[in-house]
N, C-alpha and C positions, 0 to 999 in steps of 0.2 A: 505494499499499497505506500503511492508516493501524495505527500502532501502538500501545496504549493508553501513556498515559505513565507507568503502572508498572511499566513495565517498563523504567526507566532502571536505572542503581546511580548515587548521586550521587556526586560529586565534591567534596571538600572545597577552598575555594576562602581565599587570604587572602595575606599575609605575613609573609616570614622576615627578618627584619632581621639581620645576621650582623654588627655590630657591639654589638650586646646578648645578654644571658645566652641559649643556647639552649632552649628549651621541650622539654616532655616534649611528644610528640603522639597525641590519642587520638579516633581516629575515633568517627562513631555508627553503629547502625546501619545498615547496608546501604550504607554508603560506601566504594567499593572502593579509590581512590587521591585522593592532597591531593596540588594543583596551587599550589604557594605561590611566588610572589612573592620573589624576592633578592634583598634591595634594602642597600647599603652605604656608611655617609652619606647617608642620604636618596635614591641613586641607586640605580637596577635595574639588575642584571648578569645574570639570568635567572632561569629556573624550575624547580625541583626538584619531580619529579613520585616520590614517593613510595608506596608500596603502602600502604593500611593493614587493608580487608575486616573490623573492626571490632574490629583490634587496636592497642595501643598502642605507637608507638614514643619509645623512651626519648632523651634529652638526646644522648649519646653519638651513638646509631645517625642519628638527624637531622641530625647534626651530619658524620657519616661522609659520609652521601648527598649531602648539599649542596655541603660539598667536591668530592668525585667531579663532583658536577657544572657546577657555576658556579665550580672553585677558580678556573680560570686567568684566569677573566675578574675575577673578585676579586683575583688578584695584581696584573692590569694594573691596577686602582684603586687597588690600595695604593701601589703605587711610583710613580703618576702624586701620589700626597698626601704621597711623601715617604717613607713608611711601609717598615717591614721585612714581612717576608715568610713565613708560617709552614709549615710543614712541613702540620701540620692544621688545621682550624678550632675555636677552642678553645672546650668548652663555656661558654666563661666570654663568648665572643663576641670579635671582631677587636680590636684598637684604635682609635680614633678621633683625627680630624686636631684642631687647636687650633680651628678654626674648623667647625660643623658644617653642615648645610643644603647648597642648593645651591653648587657655585661659580657664584658671582655675577660675572660678568665683568662686569658691569655695575656692581660694588662700588662704584668709584669716580668714577662718573656719578648723577643724578638716576635711580632705577627710571622708567618710565614710567608714567602713568596708566592704568587699566585698565578698559572699562567688559564685565562680562560681560552676551550676548544671550543669552535663553529663551525660545525658543519655546516654546507648549503650548495641547493644546485639550482639553479636559474629563478632564481628569487631574490635577487639586486635588491629592490625598494623592500624589503621586509629585514633584510641582513642590514642595513644599513639603517634603518629605524632601532635594531636591536645594540646596534653599533653605538646608536645617538644614547638611549639610554644608560652605556654602558660609562659614558663619559658620564653621569652623575651620582656616580662610585662614593663612597666615603672612604674608600680603601685605596694607601699608597702604592702598596706593591706588588703591581699585576701588570703583563702583557697580555695579547691577543695572538691568537693565530688563527688565521681561516683556511680552511681546507675547502677547495669547490670539486664539488665532487661530481665528477663526469659531464662538468656542462655541456648544453649545445652551444652556447655561445661566448664571446668573453666580455658578456656586457659588468660582468661582477669582477673580472680582474681590471676592467678598465677603471672602473669605478672604483677602485681602492689604489689605483696609481694615481689618480687624481691627487688634488692639496685638500684636506680633509680640516675640521676643526678638531680631531682628536686630540687629547696630549700622552694618550697612551702609544706604547708602539704595535702595531698592527702588522705581522707577518702574511702571505699570501703563502698558499702551495694548493698544487695542484694534484688531482687522483683521476687517473684515465679509466677505471672503471668503477662503476657506482657502485654505496653500499655502505652504509651508517658505519658500522665497526671500522669496515676498514679505511674510512676517512679519518677516523678516530684516532687507529694506530699511523697510521702515516704522522700524525703532530706528533705522537709521542718522541720520536730523536730528536723533534726540534727546543723538546721543552729542558730547560733549566732551573726550575721552579719547585719548590719540595711538594706541592700540591700542584693538582691540574683540577680545574673544575670544568664540566663540560653544558652548556644550555645549545637552543635550537634558534636558526634565523628565525622563529616567529614567535620571539617573547619580548617581553619588557622585562629588565630586571628592576627590583626593588633597589633604591640608594645603600641600601646594609646586606642588600646582599651577599658580600664576598666576606663582610667586616663577621656575620652571623654564621658563613660557612668557618671561617677562619676558628673562630671560637670555639666550633666544634671539633678542633683536630687541638686542641689544647691536651685532652690525655692520649696517649700514647699510642694505645691500644684502637683508639679512635682508626681505622684503616678508610672506609667512608661514609660520607654525609649526604646527607639529600635533607631537600627543603619541599615548602609548600608551594604549589602551584592551583593557582586559582585562573579564572576565565576575565579576559582584557575587555569583553566583549558579550554580551549577548543578549541579538539583536534579531535572529532568526531562529526558528523552530528547531534545525539542526544544532545550534548553539544549545540550544535549553535543553535534548535529550542528550547533549553527552553527560551533561551535567547532571539529568535523570540517571544514566546507568552508571554513572559514580564519579566522571569526571578523573581528575589529576588529583583535585586535594587529598592528602592523607591525614584531617587533623589537624591540631593546635597547639599539641600537646607533646612535650621532646621526649622523642623515646628511645632506648637504647633496644638493640635486637644481636643475640650473642647466642651460642651452645652452650654456654657457661653460665646463663641464665633467659632459660628460652622464658617466650611467652607463652599465657594459656592455649593461644590459637593451637587447635589440634594440627592443623596445616603444615605449620612451621617444620620445617625453613623454607619450603617450597612455595609457598603464596609468595612470592618474592614482589608480585607489584607493592603490598602491602607496605613494602618500605622504604618506596617513591617510585621518579621518574626517572628517563635520562637527560629531560631538558633542564632538569637542574639538580646533579651530582657533581660527585667531586674525589677524587681520589686521590692517597698519598702518592707521590711520582713513582718513589721506588717502587713500593707494593704491586704497580699497574706494569711496571717492565718487567718484573720479577716473572707478574703470569702472563708474561707476553700479550699484554692487552688483550683485546676483544677479541671475541671470535668471530673469525673473518665471514664463516656462513648465517650469520645473523642481522637482523638491522633492517632499516626500512632500504629501498632500492635491490634488497636479496629477494632472491623466492619464498626466503624465510617470513619478510615482509619486520621483522622485530625479533624480541629479545633480548638483543644483544646486551641492554643496561640488566634485564632480570638474571642473565647467567653469571654476571660480572658480582653484584649484588649477593647471590646464593655463593659462589665461591668466595667472598671476605667472609662470610660465616663461616662455611667449612672448613675454612682453613685455621679458625680460633682466631679471627678478628674483631670488633665491634665495628657494627651499622648503626650510626647516628640520625636520627633522623630530629630534622631541626628546621620548624617551622618560622622560626625568625627570618629564614633566608629566603625571601621570595620571587617569589617572577608571575608576571603575569601572561599566558597564554591567549593568543590569537587560535579560538576552535575556528572549525572548517565553516563556512555560511552555508554552505546549499547540501541539498538531501545525497544528491547521486554519490556528492565525494565524502560523504557519512558512510555511506552501505558500504562504500570500496573503503571506507578507515575500518569501521565493524568487522569486516574477512579479513580483514590484513592483521588485526588486533588478535582478532583469536588466532589465525597462522601463526601469528607470533608467537602465544602461549604455547601452541604444539610444538611450534620448532624449537622454544626452552628448554622445553621436557623433554624432548627428543636428543636435541643437544646434551643436555646434562649426562642421563644416560650414556650417548654415545661415550661421553668420557669417562665419567664413573658406573661403569657398571653396577658395579655393587649397592647401590642408590636403589636398585629395584624395588628390593624390599619393604624397605623405608616409606617406597611410594605407592604400592601397592598396599601399606598398613593406610595409607591415609588417601587411598580409593575413593571409600562411601563418601566421608566428611567435603572431598572434593567435587561428586559430583553433585550432590547438595547443596556447594555454594554455587557451584555453574547452574542449578537450574530451579534451584527452590526459589517462592515466590518471597518468602520472608527471609533470604542469606543478604549476608550485605551488600553482596552485588546486586539483586535484584529491588531491594526492598523500596526503592529509591523510585522506579519509574510509576509515572503516572497511567491515569487511562487514555491520555494518548497518544501513549511510546506506540511508535510501530514494531508491530510482532515480527517485521521480517528482519529486524536490526538484530534481534535477539535470535533469529534463528540461524543468518547468516553467521553471525560470530560462533557459533554453535559448528557450526559446517567447515568453517576455518579451522577450530580447533582440531577436527578429526583431517583435515590435510596437513595439519601441520608439519605430521612426520613426515611424509613424501616432500614435501618443501624444503623440509629441511636435509635430507637426502639428497635431492636435485641441489641446493647450496653447496652444503659440500663439495659434489662433483665441481660444482663451479668454479671454489674459490680454491680449491686444492692448492696445495701450495703457499697460498698468501700469506706472509709472516709480518711482523713487524721492519721496513726498514732501518738498516743500521746507519744511514745518512737519510734525511728530508729529502724529498725532490723539490722541481725546478722552484726556488723561490726567487719572484721577480722583485 
């Protein structure tokens, strides 16, 4: 069933700073509600959802709605900062601590140098929007590597050769074969920093993004840090359906994942999707090199279509490391606007999941037993209407998207085998390719 885009009821998205004056909120024509990321002292404390329907919400009304929805989380945050907790959210905003920004656990240490890697293909305008957002970062020790993944034109190369307003260094590399994992691996020899952070060309990063990621590496046992991914726009039905199917957000509380302190999730550690997503992830560069980078038979642009990030997350856990989900590291993702693109994406997600599981067994056959032991709860998670994966779907959610994703899971093993054959022999290069 294909529904026209104009049937969507747009949603206003943005930030609500609880330590700043609360604004009046006015919806535009057709916006049925607002979904605002409530932030206190630069930290996310939850989502505030308020109806709009074209009406104006006064500052006192918005303050009351926000406090009723995220007040408990905000109160815990204030207590942690040694501040008093009010009974209500003042329209003037909550008190600020002496030092704003992320709680830098590495404040007494030298913050790690970071290289940001962005793989792109034929999306020059979107890439430039992402790079422009990087210019607003509050982190001083970073550079950027852009990997042009088998582009059909030289538009991106020409754009990056032109004078730019950015003060950070941008290095351009070109991959002659498509594949997201391959593109990321091509970047590794060009990295001299302690930490490598990955994001996509269709996101805008928050000013505190790298500071929050760096904070996560304050503990030496942490190998990987992932962050919060929110929608940059919810204007079409396709974008709203992405959010109904789970979106990319993984909550507003910091979480640690490791074999030594496993969560209560019966599917752990194989539900790697709960750890985060490739559009917002960072690794210790030494670990990633030792692991020979990402599995080149996975990722967008390959027959496997995805799974590169999930495979790396799982390997961190299986190696005895700690993966930290850090919601203060925020990026906003521009979801697909069209339904046809969403149909392809739903199938691709399923293929990527099946390929990830297949690739895991290919590399480590001893995991077959633990996987089979989790087969029943995994099936319930995939098809159960009340599972965490499906309970957010509303009555207007197209059933076609659900079965296309499930069909993709079944196609995943063959897709991985085809991709494995196509990318046989591909490895992390010892030297970077041509760098204009």
